[in-house]
C-alpha positions as CSV (number, residue, x, y, z in Angstrom):
1,X,54.8,79.5,-29.9
2,X,56.9,79.8,-26.8
3,X,56.0,78.2,-23.5
4,X,56.4,80.2,-20.3
5,X,56.7,78.3,-17.0
6,X,56.3,80.0,-13.6
7,X,58.9,78.4,-11.4
8,X,59.8,81.1,-8.8
9,X,57.5,80.5,-5.8
10,X,58.6,79.5,-2.3
11,X,56.4,76.3,-2.2
12,X,55.7,76.8,1.5
13,X,53.0,74.2,1.6
14,X,55.5,71.5,0.7
15,X,58.2,72.9,2.9
16,X,59.5,69.4,3.7
17,X,61.0,69.4,0.2
18,X,61.4,73.0,-0.7
19,X,63.7,74.0,2.1
20,X,66.5,72.3,0.1
21,X,65.3,72.9,-3.5
22,X,62.7,74.8,-5.5
23,X,59.4,73.0,-6.0
24,X,59.8,72.6,-9.8
25,X,62.9,70.4,-9.1
26,X,61.1,68.0,-6.8
27,X,61.2,64.6,-8.5
28,X,58.3,62.5,-9.7
29,X,59.9,59.2,-10.6
30,X,63.4,60.0,-11.7
31,X,62.7,63.5,-13.2
32,X,61.8,66.9,-11.7
33,X,58.2,67.8,-12.1
34,X,59.1,70.7,-14.4
35,X,60.6,68.2,-16.9
36,X,57.3,66.2,-16.9
37,X,55.5,69.4,-17.8
38,X,58.0,70.3,-20.5
39,X,57.8,66.8,-22.0
40,X,54.0,67.1,-22.3
41,X,54.3,70.3,-24.3
42,X,57.2,68.8,-26.3
43,X,54.9,65.9,-27.4
44,X,52.8,68.5,-29.2
45,X,55.8,70.1,-30.9
46,X,56.4,73.0,-28.5
47,X,60.0,73.0,-27.5
48,X,60.9,76.6,-26.9
49,X,60.7,77.3,-23.1
50,X,61.1,80.4,-21.0
51,X,61.3,79.6,-17.3
52,X,60.6,82.4,-14.7
53,X,63.0,81.9,-11.8
54,X,62.8,83.2,-8.2
55,X,63.3,81.2,-5.1
56,X,66.5,79.1,-5.4
57,X,66.5,79.8,-9.1
58,X,70.3,79.1,-9.3
59,X,69.5,75.5,-8.7
60,X,67.3,75.3,-11.8
61,X,70.0,77.0,-13.8
62,X,72.5,74.4,-12.6
63,X,70.2,71.6,-13.4
64,X,69.8,72.7,-17.0
65,X,73.4,73.7,-17.4
66,X,74.3,70.0,-16.8
67,X,71.2,68.5,-18.4
68,X,72.9,67.4,-21.7
69,X,75.8,65.9,-19.8
70,X,73.6,63.9,-17.5
71,X,71.6,62.5,-20.3
72,X,74.5,61.5,-22.5
73,X,77.3,58.9,-22.7
74,X,80.5,60.9,-22.5
75,X,84.3,60.5,-22.7
76,X,86.6,62.8,-20.7
77,X,90.0,62.6,-22.5
78,X,92.5,64.0,-19.9
79,X,95.4,63.4,-22.4
80,X,94.1,66.2,-24.6
81,X,93.4,69.0,-22.2
82,X,90.3,67.3,-20.8
83,X,88.6,67.1,-24.1
84,X,84.9,66.1,-23.8
85,X,83.4,63.8,-26.3
86,X,79.6,63.2,-26.3
87,X,78.2,60.0,-27.6
88,X,74.6,58.7,-27.5
89,X,72.2,61.1,-25.7
90,X,68.6,61.0,-24.7
91,X,67.9,64.7,-24.5
92,X,64.8,66.4,-25.9
93,X,65.1,69.1,-28.6
94,X,64.5,71.9,-26.1
95,X,65.6,75.5,-26.1
96,X,65.4,76.7,-22.5
97,X,65.7,80.4,-21.5
98,X,66.1,80.9,-17.8
99,X,65.2,84.4,-16.5
100,X,65.7,85.7,-12.9
101,X,62.4,87.4,-12.2
102,X,63.0,88.2,-8.5
103,X,62.7,86.2,-5.3
104,X,59.5,88.0,-4.1
105,X,57.9,89.0,-7.4
106,X,54.2,88.0,-7.8
107,X,53.1,85.8,-10.6
108,X,51.9,88.6,-12.9
109,X,55.1,90.5,-12.3
110,X,57.1,87.5,-13.4
111,X,55.1,87.3,-16.7
112,X,55.6,91.1,-17.3
113,X,59.4,90.7,-16.9
114,X,59.6,88.2,-19.8
115,X,57.7,90.4,-22.2
116,X,60.8,91.3,-24.2
117,X,61.5,87.6,-24.8
118,X,58.0,87.1,-26.2
119,X,57.8,90.0,-28.6
120,X,54.5,90.5,-30.5
121,X,53.5,86.8,-30.6
122,X,51.0,84.7,-28.7
123,X,52.5,82.4,-26.1
124,X,51.5,79.7,-23.6
125,X,51.9,79.9,-19.9
126,X,51.6,77.4,-17.0
127,X,52.7,76.7,-13.5
128,X,55.8,74.7,-12.7
129,X,54.0,72.4,-10.3
130,X,51.0,70.9,-12.0
131,X,50.7,68.0,-14.4
132,X,47.9,67.2,-16.8
133,X,47.0,65.3,-19.9
134,X,45.3,68.3,-21.4
135,X,45.4,68.2,-25.2
136,X,47.6,71.1,-26.1
137,X,46.7,71.0,-29.8
138,X,42.9,71.3,-29.0
139,X,43.7,74.0,-26.5
140,X,45.5,76.1,-29.0
141,X,42.7,75.5,-31.6
142,X,40.1,76.6,-29.1
143,X,42.1,79.8,-28.4
144,X,42.5,80.6,-32.1
145,X,38.8,80.0,-32.7
146,X,37.4,82.6,-30.3
147,X,39.9,85.4,-31.1
148,X,40.1,86.7,-27.5
149,X,43.2,87.8,-25.7
150,X,43.4,84.9,-23.2
151,X,42.4,81.3,-22.7
152,X,42.6,79.6,-19.4
153,X,42.3,75.8,-18.9
154,X,39.6,75.0,-16.4
155,X,39.0,71.7,-14.6
156,X,36.9,70.1,-11.9
157,X,39.3,68.8,-9.3
158,X,38.6,65.5,-7.4
159,X,37.3,65.8,-3.9
160,X,39.9,65.5,-1.2
161,X,37.9,62.9,0.7
162,X,35.7,59.9,-0.1
163,X,31.9,60.4,0.2
164,X,29.5,58.2,2.2
165,X,26.3,56.8,0.8
166,X,23.7,56.9,3.6
167,X,20.0,56.4,4.2
168,X,17.9,58.9,6.0
169,X,18.4,57.3,9.4
170,X,22.3,57.4,8.9
171,X,22.9,53.8,7.8
172,X,25.9,53.7,5.6
173,X,25.2,51.8,2.3
174,X,28.3,52.4,0.3
175,X,31.2,54.7,-0.5
176,X,32.3,57.0,-3.4
177,X,36.0,57.2,-3.6
178,X,37.3,60.7,-4.3
179,X,34.3,62.0,-6.2
180,X,34.5,65.1,-8.2
181,X,34.3,68.3,-6.2
182,X,31.3,70.6,-5.8
183,X,30.9,71.0,-9.5
184,X,32.9,74.2,-9.7
185,X,35.5,74.8,-12.3
186,X,39.0,76.1,-11.2
187,X,42.1,77.5,-12.8
188,X,44.3,74.6,-14.0
189,X,47.0,76.8,-15.7
190,X,47.8,75.8,-19.2
191,X,47.0,79.3,-20.6
192,X,47.2,80.5,-24.2
193,X,47.8,84.3,-24.3
194,X,48.1,87.1,-26.8
195,X,50.7,89.8,-26.2
196,X,47.9,92.3,-25.4
197,X,47.7,90.5,-22.0
198,X,50.8,92.4,-20.9
199,X,48.8,95.6,-20.9
200,X,46.8,94.2,-18.0
201,X,49.9,93.7,-15.8
202,X,51.2,96.8,-14.0
203,X,54.3,95.7,-12.1
204,X,56.2,93.2,-9.9
205,X,53.5,93.2,-7.2
206,X,50.7,92.2,-9.6
207,X,49.2,88.8,-9.0
208,X,48.2,87.3,-12.3
209,X,45.2,85.5,-10.9
210,X,43.8,88.8,-9.5
211,X,43.8,92.1,-11.4
212,X,45.0,90.8,-14.8
213,X,42.6,87.9,-15.1
214,X,39.8,89.8,-13.5
215,X,40.3,92.7,-15.9
216,X,40.4,90.4,-18.9
217,X,37.1,88.8,-17.7
218,X,35.5,92.2,-17.3
219,X,36.6,93.1,-20.8
220,X,35.2,89.9,-22.2
221,X,38.7,88.9,-23.3
222,X,39.0,85.7,-21.2
223,X,37.7,82.3,-22.3
224,X,37.9,78.9,-20.5
225,X,38.9,75.7,-22.2
226,X,37.2,72.9,-20.2
227,X,39.4,70.0,-19.5
228,X,37.7,66.9,-18.2
229,X,40.7,64.6,-18.1
230,X,43.6,64.2,-15.6
231,X,45.0,67.2,-13.8
232,X,46.7,67.4,-10.4
233,X,48.8,70.0,-8.7
234,X,51.7,69.3,-6.4
235,X,50.9,71.6,-3.5
236,X,51.6,69.4,-0.6
237,X,53.7,66.3,0.3
238,X,50.5,64.3,0.0
239,X,50.2,65.4,-3.6
240,X,53.8,64.6,-4.3
241,X,53.4,61.1,-2.9
242,X,50.2,60.6,-4.9
243,X,51.8,61.5,-8.1
244,X,54.8,59.3,-7.3
245,X,52.5,56.4,-6.7
246,X,50.8,57.0,-10.1
247,X,54.2,57.1,-11.8
248,X,55.5,53.9,-10.2
249,X,52.3,52.0,-10.9
250,X,52.3,53.0,-14.6
251,X,49.1,55.0,-14.2
252,X,50.6,58.5,-14.8
253,X,48.0,59.8,-17.2
254,X,50.0,62.9,-18.0
255,X,52.8,60.8,-19.5
256,X,51.1,60.2,-22.8
257,X,48.7,63.1,-23.2
258,X,45.2,62.6,-24.5
């Protein structure tokens, strides 16, 4: 099963970083966040990736064009027409297909454009800026069990602010650090989709999260896999710094899955 990653957005809310590189190349630890996402899928045996490019997509192409070189010990033999000899390498067994889907194409339009690379097979899809320890094996099993066209992973995000414990007269008696949100479930990405989903996408201006998903829901073809573990997007510089702190402290829950 192929894994499609949406990596073409402008990332305007983290403009401090994205004015020089696309958001999926922003590093957490010593690796771009897109590689963290790919490594998570790879741990479950999914190594065939299709990356939908847009804003500064050439930089993602250049990154993967040199990926093997940068993760290998190498000899350049200038005595023999600059012969390159690769030695020990630490690269993953990935196959990476990079597709230019347009600078201003909406999310649904990007997915529609890679239809010919999917064929008539189910595939997975996620965003290039969110990490999680979602169990991919269980996600796929859930999708196969209900036999619908689409599965979306849902999660309850943590609250942005700590909550106060107070008595009726306003006396503070304690704190809850970053409680869960208001109880609502949100779209966390990590989709599993049947090829019939392409029929719900009309063109480049189609936003995946609107007409296609809403249409699938009306047709009773959309199911939610509830994930109660770690999930966090990288929407802002604050998010980036938070993920960086988790990585440095050894608390990056997405690193080993669940």
